[in-house]
C-alpha angles and dihedrals in degrees: 000000000000121000125247090252093056091048091048092050092052089048094051089044091053093045091054091047092053090051093052121103090232088070095087104128107092096212092055090043091052096049091053090049090056093047090049093049089051092052090049091052090050092051093048095048093052090054100048 
């Protein structure tokens, strides 16, 4: 199982990638949005 720090690092990386100007293709952007949302849910559930 990954540590909270590893998950947060991935979450921050994805957030930065989504905000970058290179992320123009809507399908790729949508995929990363879903992945980012899933990571957020995992973090939220672990701390409830």
